[in-house]
mmCIF file as gemmi writes it, N, C-alpha and C atoms, coordinates in Angstrom:
data_model
loop_
_atom_site.group_PDB
_atom_site.id
_atom_site.type_symbol
_atom_site.label_atom_id
_atom_site.label_alt_id
_atom_site.label_comp_id
_atom_site.label_asym_id
_atom_site.label_entity_id
_atom_site.label_seq_id
_atom_site.pdbx_PDB_ins_code
_atom_site.Cartn_x
_atom_site.Cartn_y
_atom_site.Cartn_z
_atom_site.occupancy
_atom_site.B_iso_or_equiv
_atom_site.pdbx_formal_charge
_atom_site.auth_seq_id
_atom_site.auth_asym_id
_atom_site.pdbx_PDB_model_num
ATOM 1 N N . UNK Axp A 1 ? -48.527 47.983 -53.527 1 0 ? 1 A 1
ATOM 2 C CA . UNK Axp A 1 ? -47.322 47.282 -54.018 1 0 ? 1 A 1
ATOM 3 C C . UNK Axp A 1 ? -46.949 46.225 -52.963 1 0 ? 1 A 1
ATOM 4 N N . UNK Axp A 2 ? -46.521 45.095 -53.454 1 0 ? 2 A 1
ATOM 5 C CA . UNK Axp A 2 ? -46.1 44.028 -52.584 1 0 ? 2 A 1
ATOM 6 C C . UNK Axp A 2 ? -44.758 44.308 -51.909 1 0 ? 2 A 1
ATOM 7 N N . UNK Axp A 3 ? -44.666 43.943 -50.626 1 0 ? 3 A 1
ATOM 8 C CA . UNK Axp A 3 ? -43.41 44.131 -49.928 1 0 ? 3 A 1
ATOM 9 C C . UNK Axp A 3 ? -42.615 42.784 -49.88 1 0 ? 3 A 1
ATOM 10 N N . UNK Axp A 4 ? -43.197 41.677 -50.445 1 0 ? 4 A 1
ATOM 11 C CA . UNK Axp A 4 ? -42.523 40.447 -50.503 1 0 ? 4 A 1
ATOM 12 C C . UNK Axp A 4 ? -41.373 40.487 -51.491 1 0 ? 4 A 1
ATOM 13 N N . UNK Axp A 5 ? -40.384 39.694 -51.231 1 0 ? 5 A 1
ATOM 14 C CA . UNK Axp A 5 ? -39.253 39.615 -52.182 1 0 ? 5 A 1
ATOM 15 C C . UNK Axp A 5 ? -39.645 38.686 -53.31 1 0 ? 5 A 1
ATOM 16 N N . UNK Axp A 6 ? -39.104 38.966 -54.48 1 0 ? 6 A 1
ATOM 17 C CA . UNK Axp A 6 ? -39.391 38.146 -55.656 1 0 ? 6 A 1
ATOM 18 C C . UNK Axp A 6 ? -38.107 38.114 -56.509 1 0 ? 6 A 1
ATOM 19 N N . UNK Axp A 7 ? -37.951 37.055 -57.248 1 0 ? 7 A 1
ATOM 20 C CA . UNK Axp A 7 ? -36.798 36.932 -58.123 1 0 ? 7 A 1
ATOM 21 C C . UNK Axp A 7 ? -37.061 37.582 -59.491 1 0 ? 7 A 1
ATOM 22 N N . UNK Axp A 8 ? -38.303 37.928 -59.72 1 0 ? 8 A 1
ATOM 23 C CA . UNK Axp A 8 ? -38.691 38.543 -60.987 1 0 ? 8 A 1
ATOM 24 C C . UNK Axp A 8 ? -38.344 40.039 -61.014 1 0 ? 8 A 1
ATOM 25 N N . UNK Axp A 9 ? -38.007 40.526 -62.173 1 0 ? 9 A 1
ATOM 26 C CA . UNK Axp A 9 ? -37.824 41.972 -62.369 1 0 ? 9 A 1
ATOM 27 C C . UNK Axp A 9 ? -38.958 42.43 -63.275 1 0 ? 9 A 1
ATOM 28 N N . UNK Axp A 10 ? -39.76 43.353 -62.758 1 0 ? 10 A 1
ATOM 29 C CA . UNK Axp A 10 ? -40.955 43.811 -63.494 1 0 ? 10 A 1
ATOM 30 C C . UNK Axp A 10 ? -40.654 45.093 -64.274 1 0 ? 10 A 1
ATOM 31 N N . UNK Axp A 11 ? -41.333 45.261 -65.416 1 0 ? 11 A 1
ATOM 32 C CA . UNK Axp A 11 ? -42.197 44.321 -66.079 1 0 ? 11 A 1
ATOM 33 C C . UNK Axp A 11 ? -41.414 43.17 -66.737 1 0 ? 11 A 1
ATOM 34 N N . UNK Axp A 12 ? -42.056 42.022 -66.893 1 0 ? 12 A 1
ATOM 35 C CA . UNK Axp A 12 ? -41.432 40.865 -67.539 1 0 ? 12 A 1
ATOM 36 C C . UNK Axp A 12 ? -42.468 40.007 -68.217 1 0 ? 12 A 1
ATOM 37 N N . UNK Axp A 13 ? -42.004 39.267 -69.232 1 0 ? 13 A 1
ATOM 38 C CA . UNK Axp A 13 ? -42.823 38.274 -69.893 1 0 ? 13 A 1
ATOM 39 C C . UNK Axp A 13 ? -43.087 37.128 -68.878 1 0 ? 13 A 1
ATOM 40 N N . UNK Axp A 14 ? -44.319 36.683 -68.824 1 0 ? 14 A 1
ATOM 41 C CA . UNK Axp A 14 ? -44.66 35.665 -67.799 1 0 ? 14 A 1
ATOM 42 C C . UNK Axp A 14 ? -45.738 34.756 -68.373 1 0 ? 14 A 1
ATOM 43 N N . UNK Axp A 15 ? -45.426 33.498 -68.614 1 0 ? 15 A 1
ATOM 44 C CA . UNK Axp A 15 ? -46.439 32.528 -69.126 1 0 ? 15 A 1
ATOM 45 C C . UNK Axp A 15 ? -47.176 31.931 -67.947 1 0 ? 15 A 1
ATOM 46 N N . UNK Axp A 16 ? -48.478 31.816 -68.096 1 0 ? 16 A 1
ATOM 47 C CA . UNK Axp A 16 ? -49.342 31.187 -67.109 1 0 ? 16 A 1
ATOM 48 C C . UNK Axp A 16 ? -49.968 29.971 -67.775 1 0 ? 16 A 1
ATOM 49 N N . UNK Axp A 17 ? -49.802 28.817 -67.152 1 0 ? 17 A 1
ATOM 50 C CA . UNK Axp A 17 ? -50.364 27.564 -67.711 1 0 ? 17 A 1
ATOM 51 C C . UNK Axp A 17 ? -51.591 27.149 -66.847 1 0 ? 17 A 1
ATOM 52 N N . UNK Axp A 18 ? -52.688 26.863 -67.529 1 0 ? 18 A 1
ATOM 53 C CA . UNK Axp A 18 ? -53.933 26.558 -66.878 1 0 ? 18 A 1
ATOM 54 C C . UNK Axp A 18 ? -54.485 25.261 -67.441 1 0 ? 18 A 1
ATOM 55 N N . UNK Axp A 19 ? -54.918 24.363 -66.584 1 0 ? 19 A 1
ATOM 56 C CA . UNK Axp A 19 ? -55.438 23.054 -67.016 1 0 ? 19 A 1
ATOM 57 C C . UNK Axp A 19 ? -56.852 22.866 -66.525 1 0 ? 19 A 1
ATOM 58 N N . UNK Axp A 20 ? -57.683 22.304 -67.452 1 0 ? 20 A 1
ATOM 59 C CA . UNK Axp A 20 ? -59.082 22.041 -67.039 1 0 ? 20 A 1
ATOM 60 C C . UNK Axp A 20 ? -59.714 21.102 -68.077 1 0 ? 20 A 1
ATOM 61 N N . UNK Axp A 21 ? -60.972 20.734 -67.808 1 0 ? 21 A 1
ATOM 62 C CA . UNK Axp A 21 ? -61.721 19.877 -68.713 1 0 ? 21 A 1
ATOM 63 C C . UNK Axp A 21 ? -62.045 20.656 -69.984 1 0 ? 21 A 1
ATOM 64 N N . UNK Axp A 22 ? -61.876 20.008 -71.119 1 0 ? 22 A 1
ATOM 65 C CA . UNK Axp A 22 ? -62.168 20.653 -72.398 1 0 ? 22 A 1
ATOM 66 C C . UNK Axp A 22 ? -63.642 20.542 -72.686 1 0 ? 22 A 1
ATOM 67 N N . UNK Axp A 23 ? -64.396 21.507 -72.207 1 0 ? 23 A 1
ATOM 68 C CA . UNK Axp A 23 ? -65.841 21.509 -72.363 1 0 ? 23 A 1
ATOM 69 C C . UNK Axp A 23 ? -66.302 22.432 -73.482 1 0 ? 23 A 1
ATOM 70 N N . UNK Axp A 24 ? -65.366 22.915 -74.268 1 0 ? 24 A 1
ATOM 71 C CA . UNK Axp A 24 ? -65.715 23.792 -75.361 1 0 ? 24 A 1
ATOM 72 C C . UNK Axp A 24 ? -65.635 25.292 -74.99 1 0 ? 24 A 1
ATOM 73 N N . UNK Axp A 25 ? -65.721 25.617 -73.722 1 0 ? 25 A 1
ATOM 74 C CA . UNK Axp A 25 ? -65.668 26.977 -73.264 1 0 ? 25 A 1
ATOM 75 C C . UNK Axp A 25 ? -64.54 27.281 -72.327 1 0 ? 25 A 1
ATOM 76 N N . UNK Axp A 26 ? -63.666 26.304 -72.103 1 0 ? 26 A 1
ATOM 77 C CA . UNK Axp A 26 ? -62.63 26.449 -71.084 1 0 ? 26 A 1
ATOM 78 C C . UNK Axp A 26 ? -61.661 27.58 -71.423 1 0 ? 26 A 1
ATOM 79 N N . UNK Axp A 27 ? -61.185 27.646 -72.694 1 0 ? 27 A 1
ATOM 80 C CA . UNK Axp A 27 ? -60.229 28.663 -73.084 1 0 ? 27 A 1
ATOM 81 C C . UNK Axp A 27 ? -60.837 30.042 -72.904 1 0 ? 27 A 1
ATOM 82 N N . UNK Axp A 28 ? -62.101 30.278 -73.244 1 0 ? 28 A 1
ATOM 83 C CA . UNK Axp A 28 ? -62.774 31.541 -73.112 1 0 ? 28 A 1
ATOM 84 C C . UNK Axp A 28 ? -62.903 31.929 -71.62 1 0 ? 28 A 1
ATOM 85 N N . UNK Axp A 29 ? -63.136 30.877 -70.772 1 0 ? 29 A 1
ATOM 86 C CA . UNK Axp A 29 ? -63.281 31.11 -69.342 1 0 ? 29 A 1
ATOM 87 C C . UNK Axp A 29 ? -61.936 31.6 -68.749 1 0 ? 29 A 1
ATOM 88 N N . UNK Axp A 30 ? -60.841 30.976 -69.175 1 0 ? 30 A 1
ATOM 89 C CA . UNK Axp A 30 ? -59.5 31.404 -68.743 1 0 ? 30 A 1
ATOM 90 C C . UNK Axp A 30 ? -59.271 32.846 -69.159 1 0 ? 30 A 1
ATOM 91 N N . UNK Axp A 31 ? -59.578 33.18 -70.386 1 0 ? 31 A 1
ATOM 92 C CA . UNK Axp A 31 ? -59.396 34.554 -70.878 1 0 ? 31 A 1
ATOM 93 C C . UNK Axp A 31 ? -60.167 35.521 -69.972 1 0 ? 31 A 1
ATOM 94 N N . UNK Axp A 32 ? -61.443 35.18 -69.679 1 0 ? 32 A 1
ATOM 95 C CA . UNK Axp A 32 ? -62.268 36.061 -68.856 1 0 ? 32 A 1
ATOM 96 C C . UNK Axp A 32 ? -61.73 36.232 -67.459 1 0 ? 32 A 1
ATOM 97 N N . UNK Axp A 33 ? -61.044 35.248 -66.938 1 0 ? 33 A 1
ATOM 98 C CA . UNK Axp A 33 ? -60.463 35.341 -65.586 1 0 ? 33 A 1
ATOM 99 C C . UNK Axp A 33 ? -59.17 36.167 -65.552 1 0 ? 33 A 1
ATOM 100 N N . UNK Axp A 34 ? -58.395 36.081 -66.612 1 0 ? 34 A 1
ATOM 101 C CA . UNK Axp A 34 ? -57.113 36.79 -66.664 1 0 ? 34 A 1
ATOM 102 C C . UNK Axp A 34 ? -57.214 38.221 -67.142 1 0 ? 34 A 1
ATOM 103 N N . UNK Axp A 35 ? -58.142 38.487 -68.076 1 0 ? 35 A 1
ATOM 104 C CA . UNK Axp A 35 ? -58.257 39.781 -68.742 1 0 ? 35 A 1
ATOM 105 C C . UNK Axp A 35 ? -58.43 40.931 -67.811 1 0 ? 35 A 1
ATOM 106 N N . UNK Axp A 36 ? -59.2 40.848 -66.729 1 0 ? 36 A 1
ATOM 107 C CA . UNK Axp A 36 ? -59.325 42.015 -65.84 1 0 ? 36 A 1
ATOM 108 C C . UNK Axp A 36 ? -58.013 42.481 -65.198 1 0 ? 36 A 1
ATOM 109 N N . UNK Axp A 37 ? -57.009 41.593 -65.187 1 0 ? 37 A 1
ATOM 110 C CA . UNK Axp A 37 ? -55.735 41.88 -64.545 1 0 ? 37 A 1
ATOM 111 C C . UNK Axp A 37 ? -54.647 42.366 -65.531 1 0 ? 37 A 1
ATOM 112 N N . UNK Axp A 38 ? -54.909 42.257 -66.796 1 0 ? 38 A 1
ATOM 113 C CA . UNK Axp A 38 ? -53.891 42.517 -67.812 1 0 ? 38 A 1
ATOM 114 C C . UNK Axp A 38 ? -54.406 43.481 -68.858 1 0 ? 38 A 1
ATOM 115 N N . UNK Axp A 39 ? -53.773 44.641 -68.9 1 0 ? 39 A 1
ATOM 116 C CA . UNK Axp A 39 ? -54.162 45.664 -69.902 1 0 ? 39 A 1
ATOM 117 C C . UNK Axp A 39 ? -53.911 45.117 -71.305 1 0 ? 39 A 1
ATOM 118 N N . UNK Axp A 40 ? -54.887 45.28 -72.182 1 0 ? 40 A 1
ATOM 119 C CA . UNK Axp A 40 ? -54.801 44.908 -73.552 1 0 ? 40 A 1
ATOM 120 C C . UNK Axp A 40 ? -54.478 43.418 -73.807 1 0 ? 40 A 1
ATOM 121 N N . UNK Axp A 41 ? -55.001 42.508 -72.982 1 0 ? 41 A 1
ATOM 122 C CA . UNK Axp A 41 ? -54.847 41.107 -73.264 1 0 ? 41 A 1
ATOM 123 C C . UNK Axp A 41 ? -55.612 40.743 -74.532 1 0 ? 41 A 1
ATOM 124 N N . UNK Axp A 42 ? -54.981 39.992 -75.421 1 0 ? 42 A 1
ATOM 125 C CA . UNK Axp A 42 ? -55.581 39.602 -76.692 1 0 ? 42 A 1
ATOM 126 C C . UNK Axp A 42 ? -55.685 38.074 -76.749 1 0 ? 42 A 1
ATOM 127 N N . UNK Axp A 43 ? -56.656 37.6 -77.487 1 0 ? 43 A 1
ATOM 128 C CA . UNK Axp A 43 ? -56.803 36.169 -77.67 1 0 ? 43 A 1
ATOM 129 C C . UNK Axp A 43 ? -55.539 35.535 -78.279 1 0 ? 43 A 1
ATOM 130 N N . UNK Axp A 44 ? -54.827 36.334 -79.059 1 0 ? 44 A 1
ATOM 131 C CA . UNK Axp A 44 ? -53.612 35.829 -79.655 1 0 ? 44 A 1
ATOM 132 C C . UNK Axp A 44 ? -52.463 35.622 -78.644 1 0 ? 44 A 1
ATOM 133 N N . UNK Axp A 45 ? -52.672 36.119 -77.405 1 0 ? 45 A 1
ATOM 134 C CA . UNK Axp A 45 ? -51.7 35.901 -76.353 1 0 ? 45 A 1
ATOM 135 C C . UNK Axp A 45 ? -51.859 34.508 -75.711 1 0 ? 45 A 1
ATOM 136 N N . UNK Axp A 46 ? -52.836 33.775 -76.215 1 0 ? 46 A 1
ATOM 137 C CA . UNK Axp A 46 ? -53.171 32.489 -75.626 1 0 ? 46 A 1
ATOM 138 C C . UNK Axp A 46 ? -52.886 31.382 -76.681 1 0 ? 46 A 1
ATOM 139 N N . UNK Axp A 47 ? -52.6 30.222 -76.138 1 0 ? 47 A 1
ATOM 140 C CA . UNK Axp A 47 ? -52.481 28.975 -76.953 1 0 ? 47 A 1
ATOM 141 C C . UNK Axp A 47 ? -53.097 27.841 -76.16 1 0 ? 47 A 1
ATOM 142 N N . UNK Axp A 48 ? -53.555 26.834 -76.863 1 0 ? 48 A 1
ATOM 143 C CA . UNK Axp A 48 ? -54.187 25.711 -76.145 1 0 ? 48 A 1
ATOM 144 C C . UNK Axp A 48 ? -53.746 24.425 -76.82 1 0 ? 48 A 1
ATOM 145 N N . UNK Axp A 49 ? -53.637 23.4 -75.959 1 0 ? 49 A 1
ATOM 146 C CA . UNK Axp A 49 ? -53.262 22.044 -76.423 1 0 ? 49 A 1
ATOM 147 C C . UNK Axp A 49 ? -54.16 21.037 -75.692 1 0 ? 49 A 1
ATOM 148 N N . UNK Axp A 50 ? -54.892 20.228 -76.461 1 0 ? 50 A 1
ATOM 149 C CA . UNK Axp A 50 ? -55.709 19.207 -75.829 1 0 ? 50 A 1
ATOM 150 C C . UNK Axp A 50 ? -54.844 18.047 -75.349 1 0 ? 50 A 1
ATOM 151 N N . UNK Axp A 51 ? -55.394 17.34 -74.332 1 0 ? 51 A 1
ATOM 152 C CA . UNK Axp A 51 ? -54.691 16.161 -73.871 1 0 ? 51 A 1
ATOM 153 C C . UNK Axp A 51 ? -54.784 15.049 -74.945 1 0 ? 51 A 1
ATOM 154 N N . UNK Axp A 52 ? -53.994 13.992 -74.81 1 0 ? 52 A 1
ATOM 155 C CA . UNK Axp A 52 ? -53.999 12.934 -75.814 1 0 ? 52 A 1
ATOM 156 C C . UNK Axp A 52 ? -55.381 12.278 -75.959 1 0 ? 52 A 1
ATOM 157 N N . UNK Axp A 53 ? -56.121 12.221 -74.881 1 0 ? 53 A 1
ATOM 158 C CA . UNK Axp A 53 ? -57.464 11.619 -74.937 1 0 ? 53 A 1
ATOM 159 C C . UNK Axp A 53 ? -58.534 12.654 -75.32 1 0 ? 53 A 1
ATOM 160 N N . UNK Axp A 54 ? -58.183 13.928 -75.32 1 0 ? 54 A 1
ATOM 161 C CA . UNK Axp A 54 ? -59.141 14.965 -75.647 1 0 ? 54 A 1
ATOM 162 C C . UNK Axp A 54 ? -60.067 15.415 -74.52 1 0 ? 54 A 1
ATOM 163 N N . UNK Axp A 55 ? -59.891 14.846 -73.364 1 0 ? 55 A 1
ATOM 164 C CA . UNK Axp A 55 ? -60.78 15.211 -72.254 1 0 ? 55 A 1
ATOM 165 C C . UNK Axp A 55 ? -60.344 16.553 -71.549 1 0 ? 55 A 1
ATOM 166 N N . UNK Axp A 56 ? -59.077 16.87 -71.587 1 0 ? 56 A 1
ATOM 167 C CA . UNK Axp A 56 ? -58.551 18.044 -70.9 1 0 ? 56 A 1
ATOM 168 C C . UNK Axp A 56 ? -57.887 19.014 -71.864 1 0 ? 56 A 1
ATOM 169 N N . UNK Axp A 57 ? -57.777 20.234 -71.431 1 0 ? 57 A 1
ATOM 170 C CA . UNK Axp A 57 ? -57.127 21.288 -72.247 1 0 ? 57 A 1
ATOM 171 C C . UNK Axp A 57 ? -56.098 22.011 -71.417 1 0 ? 57 A 1
ATOM 172 N N . UNK Axp A 58 ? -54.949 22.193 -71.984 1 0 ? 58 A 1
ATOM 173 C CA . UNK Axp A 58 ? -53.866 23.003 -71.347 1 0 ? 58 A 1
ATOM 174 C C . UNK Axp A 58 ? -53.826 24.326 -72.086 1 0 ? 58 A 1
ATOM 175 N N . UNK Axp A 59 ? -54.054 25.409 -71.382 1 0 ? 59 A 1
ATOM 176 C CA . UNK Axp A 59 ? -54.044 26.776 -71.969 1 0 ? 59 A 1
ATOM 177 C C . UNK Axp A 59 ? -52.879 27.508 -71.426 1 0 ? 59 A 1
ATOM 178 N N . UNK Axp A 60 ? -52.094 28.155 -72.307 1 0 ? 60 A 1
ATOM 179 C CA . UNK Axp A 60 ? -51.009 29.012 -71.899 1 0 ? 60 A 1
ATOM 180 C C . UNK Axp A 60 ? -51.397 30.457 -72.255 1 0 ? 60 A 1
ATOM 181 N N . UNK Axp A 61 ? -51.266 31.351 -71.249 1 0 ? 61 A 1
ATOM 182 C CA . UNK Axp A 61 ? -51.544 32.748 -71.437 1 0 ? 61 A 1
ATOM 183 C C . UNK Axp A 61 ? -50.212 33.473 -71.231 1 0 ? 61 A 1
ATOM 184 N N . UNK Axp A 62 ? -49.755 34.136 -72.258 1 0 ? 62 A 1
ATOM 185 C CA . UNK Axp A 62 ? -48.467 34.9 -72.151 1 0 ? 62 A 1
ATOM 186 C C . UNK Axp A 62 ? -48.804 36.351 -71.889 1 0 ? 62 A 1
ATOM 187 N N . UNK Axp A 63 ? -48.383 36.826 -70.692 1 0 ? 63 A 1
ATOM 188 C CA . UNK Axp A 63 ? -48.663 38.194 -70.272 1 0 ? 63 A 1
ATOM 189 C C . UNK Axp A 63 ? -47.369 38.948 -70.046 1 0 ? 63 A 1
ATOM 190 N N . UNK Axp A 64 ? -47.463 40.251 -69.961 1 0 ? 64 A 1
ATOM 191 C CA . UNK Axp A 64 ? -46.368 41.067 -69.496 1 0 ? 64 A 1
ATOM 192 C C . UNK Axp A 64 ? -46.771 41.41 -68.057 1 0 ? 64 A 1
ATOM 193 N N . UNK Axp A 65 ? -46.142 40.785 -67.109 1 0 ? 65 A 1
ATOM 194 C CA . UNK Axp A 65 ? -46.456 40.976 -65.703 1 0 ? 65 A 1
ATOM 195 C C . UNK Axp A 65 ? -45.854 42.292 -65.214 1 0 ? 65 A 1
ATOM 196 N N . UNK Axp A 66 ? -46.624 43.07 -64.444 1 0 ? 66 A 1
ATOM 197 C CA . UNK Axp A 66 ? -46.151 44.354 -63.961 1 0 ? 66 A 1
ATOM 198 C C . UNK Axp A 66 ? -45.83 44.338 -62.476 1 0 ? 66 A 1
ATOM 199 N N . UNK Axp A 67 ? -46.299 43.316 -61.733 1 0 ? 67 A 1
ATOM 200 C CA . UNK Axp A 67 ? -46.01 43.237 -60.317 1 0 ? 67 A 1
ATOM 201 C C . UNK Axp A 67 ? -46.294 41.836 -59.769 1 0 ? 67 A 1
ATOM 202 N N . UNK Axp A 68 ? -45.807 41.53 -58.62 1 0 ? 68 A 1
ATOM 203 C CA . UNK Axp A 68 ? -46.106 40.278 -57.983 1 0 ? 68 A 1
ATOM 204 C C . UNK Axp A 68 ? -47.495 40.24 -57.547 1 0 ? 68 A 1
ATOM 205 N N . UNK Axp A 69 ? -48.062 41.401 -57.165 1 0 ? 69 A 1
ATOM 206 C CA . UNK Axp A 69 ? -49.465 41.461 -56.735 1 0 ? 69 A 1
ATOM 207 C C . UNK Axp A 69 ? -50.381 41.123 -57.893 1 0 ? 69 A 1
ATOM 208 N N . UNK Axp A 70 ? -50.03 41.572 -59.079 1 0 ? 70 A 1
ATOM 209 C CA . UNK Axp A 70 ? -50.814 41.252 -60.291 1 0 ? 70 A 1
ATOM 210 C C . UNK Axp A 70 ? -50.825 39.712 -60.511 1 0 ? 70 A 1
ATOM 211 N N . UNK Axp A 71 ? -49.677 39.112 -60.457 1 0 ? 71 A 1
ATOM 212 C CA . UNK Axp A 71 ? -49.56 37.671 -60.668 1 0 ? 71 A 1
ATOM 213 C C . UNK Axp A 71 ? -50.363 36.902 -59.601 1 0 ? 71 A 1
ATOM 214 N N . UNK Axp A 72 ? -50.254 37.362 -58.328 1 0 ? 72 A 1
ATOM 215 C CA . UNK Axp A 72 ? -50.989 36.689 -57.221 1 0 ? 72 A 1
ATOM 216 C C . UNK Axp A 72 ? -52.464 36.801 -57.451 1 0 ? 72 A 1
ATOM 217 N N . UNK Axp A 73 ? -52.96 37.967 -57.927 1 0 ? 73 A 1
ATOM 218 C CA . UNK Axp A 73 ? -54.39 38.161 -58.162 1 0 ? 73 A 1
ATOM 219 C C . UNK Axp A 73 ? -54.892 37.26 -59.31 1 0 ? 73 A 1
ATOM 220 N N . UNK Axp A 74 ? -54.093 37.091 -60.327 1 0 ? 74 A 1
ATOM 221 C CA . UNK Axp A 74 ? -54.469 36.227 -61.43 1 0 ? 74 A 1
ATOM 222 C C . UNK Axp A 74 ? -54.586 34.783 -60.925 1 0 ? 74 A 1
ATOM 223 N N . UNK Axp A 75 ? -53.559 34.321 -60.207 1 0 ? 75 A 1
ATOM 224 C CA . UNK Axp A 75 ? -53.619 32.933 -59.702 1 0 ? 75 A 1
ATOM 225 C C . UNK Axp A 75 ? -54.754 32.742 -58.736 1 0 ? 75 A 1
ATOM 226 N N . UNK Axp A 76 ? -55.076 33.729 -57.977 1 0 ? 76 A 1
ATOM 227 C CA . UNK Axp A 76 ? -56.17 33.647 -57.038 1 0 ? 76 A 1
ATOM 228 C C . UNK Axp A 76 ? -57.497 33.44 -57.751 1 0 ? 76 A 1
ATOM 229 N N . UNK Axp A 77 ? -57.708 34.255 -58.823 1 0 ? 77 A 1
ATOM 230 C CA . UNK Axp A 77 ? -58.931 34.087 -59.61 1 0 ? 77 A 1
ATOM 231 C C . UNK Axp A 77 ? -58.982 32.761 -60.334 1 0 ? 77 A 1
ATOM 232 N N . UNK Axp A 78 ? -57.866 32.335 -60.883 1 0 ? 78 A 1
ATOM 233 C CA . UNK Axp A 78 ? -57.838 31.063 -61.601 1 0 ? 78 A 1
ATOM 234 C C . UNK Axp A 78 ? -58.109 29.888 -60.667 1 0 ? 78 A 1
ATOM 235 N N . UNK Axp A 79 ? -57.444 29.839 -59.541 1 0 ? 79 A 1
ATOM 236 C CA . UNK Axp A 79 ? -57.611 28.68 -58.643 1 0 ? 79 A 1
ATOM 237 C C . UNK Axp A 79 ? -58.945 28.722 -57.926 1 0 ? 79 A 1
ATOM 238 N N . UNK Axp A 80 ? -59.593 29.909 -57.896 1 0 ? 80 A 1
ATOM 239 C CA . UNK Axp A 80 ? -60.895 30 -57.322 1 0 ? 80 A 1
ATOM 240 C C . UNK Axp A 80 ? -62.022 29.549 -58.212 1 0 ? 80 A 1
ATOM 241 N N . UNK Axp A 81 ? -61.701 29.309 -59.499 1 0 ? 81 A 1
ATOM 242 C CA . UNK Axp A 81 ? -62.706 28.826 -60.46 1 0 ? 81 A 1
ATOM 243 C C . UNK Axp A 81 ? -62.802 27.297 -60.373 1 0 ? 81 A 1
ATOM 244 N N . UNK Axp A 82 ? -64.055 26.825 -60.351 1 0 ? 82 A 1
ATOM 245 C CA . UNK Axp A 82 ? -64.287 25.369 -60.302 1 0 ? 82 A 1
ATOM 246 C C . UNK Axp A 82 ? -63.869 24.678 -61.595 1 0 ? 82 A 1
ATOM 247 N N . UNK Axp A 83 ? -63.801 25.397 -62.719 1 0 ? 83 A 1
ATOM 248 C CA . UNK Axp A 83 ? -63.429 24.817 -64.032 1 0 ? 83 A 1
ATOM 249 C C . UNK Axp A 83 ? -61.95 24.577 -64.092 1 0 ? 83 A 1
ATOM 250 N N . UNK Axp A 84 ? -61.152 25.305 -63.336 1 0 ? 84 A 1
ATOM 251 C CA . UNK Axp A 84 ? -59.692 25.196 -63.392 1 0 ? 84 A 1
ATOM 252 C C . UNK Axp A 84 ? -59.228 24.079 -62.43 1 0 ? 84 A 1
ATOM 253 N N . UNK Axp A 85 ? -58.542 23.116 -62.984 1 0 ? 85 A 1
ATOM 254 C CA . UNK Axp A 85 ? -58.033 21.968 -62.175 1 0 ? 85 A 1
ATOM 255 C C . UNK Axp A 85 ? -56.676 22.33 -61.655 1 0 ? 85 A 1
ATOM 256 N N . UNK Axp A 86 ? -55.849 23.105 -62.398 1 0 ? 86 A 1
ATOM 257 C CA . UNK Axp A 86 ? -54.512 23.449 -61.956 1 0 ? 86 A 1
ATOM 258 C C . UNK Axp A 86 ? -54.037 24.703 -62.679 1 0 ? 86 A 1
ATOM 259 N N . UNK Axp A 87 ? -53.315 25.551 -61.987 1 0 ? 87 A 1
ATOM 260 C CA . UNK Axp A 87 ? -52.709 26.7 -62.648 1 0 ? 87 A 1
ATOM 261 C C . UNK Axp A 87 ? -51.257 26.794 -62.201 1 0 ? 87 A 1
ATOM 262 N N . UNK Axp A 88 ? -50.337 26.927 -63.172 1 0 ? 88 A 1
ATOM 263 C CA . UNK Axp A 88 ? -48.906 26.946 -62.892 1 0 ? 88 A 1
ATOM 264 C C . UNK Axp A 88 ? -48.34 28.264 -63.449 1 0 ? 88 A 1
């Protein structure tokens, strides 16, 4: 368990926004990176929106966060992926 202070009260709904090139597999890659950290993550927990030019994809994953450590681990895996340009 994390000893850092957080403003969040767990468990809580927590949206994660992930941006990357729309190569046809980006949304599946985001799912594969987040799923190990979230019990019962479903594809329906995700939504995607292409950029106006269609080159990039913004994916939102809505999770129920259980701890700050869980959130940190998700962001670590996302930002460690070369396909992910930004995660918020």
